[in-house]
C-alpha positions as CSV (number, residue, x, y, z in Angstrom):
1,M,0.3,0.1,-0.1
2,K,2.7,2.2,1.1
3,T,4.5,1.7,-2.5
4,A,1.7,2.6,-4.4
5,I,1.1,5.9,-2.5
6,K,4.9,6.6,-3.3
7,R,4.2,5.3,-6.8
8,G,1.4,7.9,-7.0
9,L,3.4,10.7,-5.1
10,I,6.2,10.7,-7.9
11,V,3.9,10.2,-11.0
12,L,1.9,13.8,-9.6
13,A,5.0,15.1,-8.6
14,F,6.3,14.5,-12.3
15,L,2.9,15.4,-14.0
16,F,3.0,18.9,-11.8
17,V,6.9,19.7,-13.0
18,L,5.4,18.8,-16.7
19,G,2.8,20.8,-16.3
20,M,5.0,23.4,-15.2
21,V,7.5,23.4,-17.9
22,V,4.6,23.4,-20.4
23,L,3.0,26.4,-18.9
24,W,6.5,28.4,-18.0
25,K,8.3,27.4,-21.4
26,I,6.6,25.7,-23.6
27,L,3.4,27.7,-24.8
28,P,4.8,30.9,-24.3
29,F,7.6,30.4,-26.6
30,M,5.3,29.1,-29.0
31,I,3.5,32.1,-29.2
32,L,6.7,34.4,-28.9
33,S,9.0,32.3,-31.6
34,P,7.4,31.1,-34.7
35,Q,9.0,28.7,-37.0
36,R,11.7,31.1,-38.9
37,A,10.9,30.7,-42.7
38,D,14.5,30.9,-43.6
39,I,14.2,31.1,-47.7
40,I,18.2,31.1,-48.0
41,Q,18.7,28.0,-46.5
42,H,15.4,26.4,-47.2
43,P,14.4,27.4,-50.4
44,E,12.1,24.4,-50.6
45,I,9.6,25.9,-48.3
46,L,7.4,27.8,-51.0
47,R,6.0,26.2,-53.9
48,H,7.1,29.2,-56.4
49,K,10.0,30.9,-57.4
50,T,12.1,32.8,-54.7
51,R,13.5,35.6,-56.2
52,P,12.5,39.1,-57.7
53,E,14.5,38.0,-61.1
54,D,12.8,35.0,-61.5
55,Y,10.0,37.2,-62.2
56,G,11.6,39.3,-64.4
57,L,11.9,41.8,-62.0
58,R,14.7,43.9,-60.3
59,G,14.9,43.6,-56.2
60,Q,16.7,46.3,-54.7
61,D,18.2,45.8,-50.9
62,I,17.0,48.4,-48.7
63,S,17.5,46.6,-45.2
64,F,17.8,48.9,-42.4
65,N,18.4,48.6,-38.5
66,T,15.7,50.0,-36.1
67,S,15.6,52.2,-33.4
68,D,16.1,49.2,-30.9
69,S,18.9,47.9,-33.2
70,V,17.1,44.8,-34.8
71,H,18.1,44.2,-38.3
72,I,15.1,44.4,-40.9
73,S,15.6,42.9,-44.2
74,A,13.6,44.4,-46.9
75,T,13.7,44.2,-50.6
76,F,12.2,47.4,-52.8
77,I,11.0,46.5,-56.2
78,P,9.7,48.9,-58.6
79,S,7.1,48.9,-60.9
80,A,7.8,47.6,-64.7
81,H,6.0,50.7,-65.5
82,Q,7.1,54.3,-64.0
83,P,6.2,56.3,-62.7
84,A,4.3,54.2,-60.4
85,K,1.2,55.1,-59.1
86,A,1.9,54.1,-55.3
87,T,4.4,52.1,-53.5
88,M,2.7,49.0,-51.6
89,V,4.6,47.6,-48.2
90,M,3.7,44.3,-48.0
91,L,3.7,42.5,-44.5
92,H,3.3,38.6,-44.5
93,G,1.9,36.0,-42.1
94,I,3.3,34.2,-39.1
95,G,5.9,32.2,-39.9
96,A,6.4,33.4,-43.4
97,C,8.8,35.5,-44.9
98,K,8.8,38.4,-47.6
99,E,9.3,35.7,-50.6
100,F,5.9,34.1,-49.9
101,F,4.6,37.6,-51.6
102,L,6.3,37.1,-54.8
103,P,3.5,36.1,-56.9
104,R,1.4,39.0,-55.8
105,S,4.2,41.5,-56.0
106,S,5.1,40.3,-59.8
107,Q,1.0,41.1,-60.3
108,F,1.1,44.4,-58.3
109,C,4.3,45.5,-60.2
110,N,2.7,45.2,-63.8
111,D,-0.3,47.2,-62.6
112,S,2.3,50.2,-62.2
113,I,2.6,49.6,-58.3
114,N,6.3,49.3,-56.5
115,V,6.2,47.2,-53.9
116,I,8.5,47.1,-50.8
117,L,9.0,43.4,-49.2
118,M,10.2,43.0,-45.7
119,D,10.7,40.2,-43.0
120,H,9.1,41.1,-40.0
121,R,11.3,40.6,-36.8
122,A,12.0,37.3,-35.7
123,H,11.2,36.1,-39.0
124,G,12.9,35.3,-42.6
125,Q,16.2,37.3,-42.7
126,S,16.1,39.5,-39.9
127,G,17.0,39.8,-36.5
128,G,15.1,39.8,-33.1
129,E,14.2,36.9,-31.2
130,Y,10.7,37.4,-30.2
131,C,7.5,38.3,-32.2
132,T,5.5,40.8,-30.5
133,Y,2.3,40.8,-33.1
134,G,2.9,44.6,-33.8
135,Y,3.8,45.8,-30.2
136,H,7.2,46.6,-32.1
137,E,6.7,45.7,-35.4
138,K,4.3,49.1,-36.0
139,Q,7.3,51.1,-35.4
140,D,9.7,49.0,-37.8
141,V,7.3,49.9,-40.6
142,S,7.4,53.6,-39.8
143,E,10.7,53.5,-39.8
144,L,10.3,51.9,-43.0
145,I,8.0,54.4,-44.5
146,T,10.3,57.0,-43.4
147,S,13.4,55.9,-45.4
148,Q,11.0,55.3,-48.4
149,L,9.7,59.1,-48.0
150,R,13.0,60.3,-48.1
151,R,14.1,58.5,-51.4
152,D,10.4,59.1,-53.0
153,P,8.6,62.0,-51.0
154,T,5.8,61.9,-54.0
155,T,4.9,58.4,-54.4
156,P,1.9,57.3,-52.1
157,I,2.5,54.5,-49.8
158,G,0.1,52.0,-49.4
159,I,-0.2,48.8,-46.9
160,F,-0.8,45.3,-47.7
161,G,-0.8,43.0,-44.7
162,S,-2.4,39.6,-44.5
163,S,-3.0,37.5,-41.1
164,L,-0.2,38.5,-38.7
165,G,0.9,41.2,-41.2
166,G,-2.9,42.4,-41.2
167,A,-2.6,42.9,-37.5
168,I,0.5,44.9,-37.9
169,A,-0.9,47.3,-40.7
170,W,-4.2,48.3,-38.5
171,Q,-1.7,49.3,-35.7
172,V,0.6,51.0,-38.5
173,I,-2.5,53.4,-39.9
174,G,-3.8,53.7,-36.4
175,Q,-1.1,55.9,-35.7
176,D,0.8,57.1,-38.9
177,D,-1.2,59.3,-41.4
178,R,1.5,58.9,-43.9
179,V,-0.4,55.6,-45.2
180,S,-2.6,56.6,-48.1
181,F,-4.6,53.6,-48.3
182,A,-4.7,49.7,-46.7
183,I,-5.4,46.5,-48.0
184,I,-5.6,44.0,-45.1
185,E,-6.5,40.3,-44.9
186,S,-7.4,37.7,-42.8
187,T,-6.4,39.3,-39.3
188,F,-7.6,39.5,-35.7
189,D,-9.3,41.9,-33.5
190,E,-6.9,41.3,-30.2
191,L,-4.0,39.3,-29.4
192,K,-5.7,37.4,-26.7
193,N,-8.5,36.6,-28.8
194,V,-6.3,34.6,-31.4
195,V,-4.2,33.2,-29.1
196,R,-7.4,31.3,-27.3
197,V,-8.4,30.4,-31.0
198,Y,-5.1,28.9,-31.5
199,L,-4.3,27.1,-28.2
200,A,-7.9,25.6,-29.1
201,R,-7.2,24.1,-32.1
202,F,-3.5,23.0,-30.8
203,I,-5.3,20.9,-27.7
204,G,-8.8,20.1,-29.3
205,F,-10.9,22.0,-26.8
206,H,-11.4,26.0,-25.3
207,F,-8.8,26.7,-22.3
208,D,-9.2,30.2,-22.0
209,A,-7.5,30.6,-18.8
210,L,-4.6,28.4,-20.1
211,A,-4.3,30.8,-23.3
212,D,-4.3,34.0,-21.3
213,F,-1.7,32.6,-18.7
214,A,0.5,31.4,-21.7
215,L,0.1,35.1,-23.1
216,W,0.9,36.6,-19.8
217,R,4.3,34.7,-19.6
218,A,4.8,35.4,-23.2
219,T,4.5,39.0,-22.3
220,Q,6.9,38.9,-19.1
221,V,9.4,37.2,-21.7
222,A,9.5,39.5,-24.4
223,Q,8.9,42.6,-22.3
224,F,5.6,43.8,-24.3
225,N,2.1,44.9,-23.4
226,S,-0.4,42.8,-24.9
227,D,-3.0,45.1,-24.0
228,E,-1.6,47.5,-26.2
229,V,-2.0,44.7,-29.3
230,I,-5.4,45.4,-30.1
231,P,-5.7,46.2,-33.6
232,M,-9.9,46.6,-33.5
233,N,-8.9,49.9,-31.2
234,S,-6.4,51.2,-33.5
235,A,-9.1,50.5,-36.8
236,Q,-11.1,53.4,-35.1
237,H,-8.0,55.7,-35.2
238,A,-7.3,54.8,-39.0
239,S,-7.3,57.9,-41.3
240,C,-6.9,56.1,-44.4
241,P,-9.3,54.1,-46.4
242,V,-9.0,50.3,-45.9
243,F,-9.9,47.4,-47.8
244,C,-10.8,44.7,-45.0
245,A,-11.2,41.1,-46.5
246,H,-11.7,37.6,-44.9
247,G,-12.8,34.4,-46.0
248,S,-15.8,32.9,-44.7
249,K,-14.3,29.3,-44.0
250,D,-11.3,30.8,-42.1
251,I,-10.7,28.3,-39.4
252,H,-7.2,30.1,-38.2
253,I,-8.6,33.3,-37.5
254,P,-12.6,33.1,-37.6
255,M,-14.6,35.6,-39.9
256,Q,-15.9,37.8,-36.7
257,L,-12.9,38.5,-35.3
258,G,-12.1,40.7,-38.9
259,L,-15.7,41.9,-38.8
260,N,-15.0,43.5,-35.3
261,N,-12.3,44.9,-36.8
262,Y,-14.1,46.6,-39.5
263,S,-17.1,47.5,-37.6
264,R,-14.6,50.5,-36.1
265,V,-13.6,51.8,-39.0
266,T,-14.8,55.3,-39.4
267,S,-12.4,56.6,-42.4
268,A,-14.2,57.3,-45.7
269,G,-13.9,54.8,-48.6
270,S,-13.3,51.8,-46.7
271,E,-14.8,48.6,-48.1
272,L,-15.5,45.2,-46.4
273,H,-15.0,42.0,-48.7
274,I,-16.0,38.5,-47.6
275,I,-14.7,35.8,-50.1
276,P,-17.4,33.0,-50.4
277,N,-15.8,29.8,-49.2
278,A,-12.3,31.1,-48.4
279,D,-10.1,29.4,-45.7
280,H,-7.2,31.5,-44.1
281,N,-4.5,30.4,-46.7
282,N,-6.6,30.4,-49.9
283,M,-7.6,33.9,-50.3
284,N,-6.2,34.4,-53.4
285,E,-7.1,31.3,-55.1
286,T,-10.8,31.4,-54.2
287,G,-11.1,34.9,-54.7
288,G,-9.1,34.8,-58.2
289,A,-9.1,37.4,-60.8
290,A,-12.1,39.1,-59.8
291,Y,-10.6,39.8,-56.4
292,Y,-7.7,41.0,-57.6
293,K,-9.4,43.3,-59.8
294,E,-11.1,44.7,-56.4
295,M,-8.2,45.5,-54.6
296,I,-6.7,47.3,-57.8
297,E,-10.0,49.2,-58.3
298,F,-9.7,50.4,-54.7
299,I,-6.2,51.7,-55.0
300,R,-7.4,53.5,-58.1
301,R,-10.3,55.5,-56.1
302,N,-7.9,56.5,-53.4
303,T,-4.8,57.4,-55.2
304,S,-4.4,60.6,-57.4
305,S,-1.9,59.1,-59.6
306,K,-3.1,59.1,-63.7
307,Q,-1.4,56.4,-63.9
308,F,-4.5,54.6,-63.8
309,D,-6.0,56.0,-66.8
């Protein structure tokens, strides 16, 4: 009997230690340190070509160091037709890298839009140890915009953000009125909510208290305030028109979270686009040419460039 009790206590102690490791080490770092897509070492992660030159484009390195000394890898791709109608800053999703946007960049460049691809901190070829979901990243984007406007002060700046990139885009336009328009796809309304959704998908059921603890621990490690990572709040401060899009069957970030963002928008010229039957990762394929045409028409309406004529 005593032996059985002793074994039981050992098992309980082991489970307690294991639980603490999961709570203190594993879950928080799953939030902070997504798998880094390194296109240089592992080009096979893309199903398409990996360089601007593969699309007949000319990529120019415009990498820079942020005000807090994080190296950001970025590439400027001039439009095939100059003068360009706009310069689009492309912000990728979590665990991705700037090269994921090369096919869409090729389309924009052929439609007289310059493109800037950037790797977020802790992604791709950029430095940084932790992803903070816009807390620091929004300032990185604003610094990039400052550099671009020094090089070209006349071409309108737009932002294209998808998923994580969309959340960052909301936070940028909530504080930076130099952005002329934004196209935002498939993103969340509040960091707390998306952490809850992702944990539920990971473990198979909702456990909000566990998700909230993991997020709290993550903020302690990376020293950022998750209460400031609320794209829904940023949306109400956006001064530029926003093209907000979401797939109706998005299981990664439910459509309602995107609708919550759009419900706060007050800027004139903003539009909501629900893509029927689209999931999180197939917006372009599902929306097709009609979806892309809607983007181009939105840009046309919200820039003064004669290049659209």
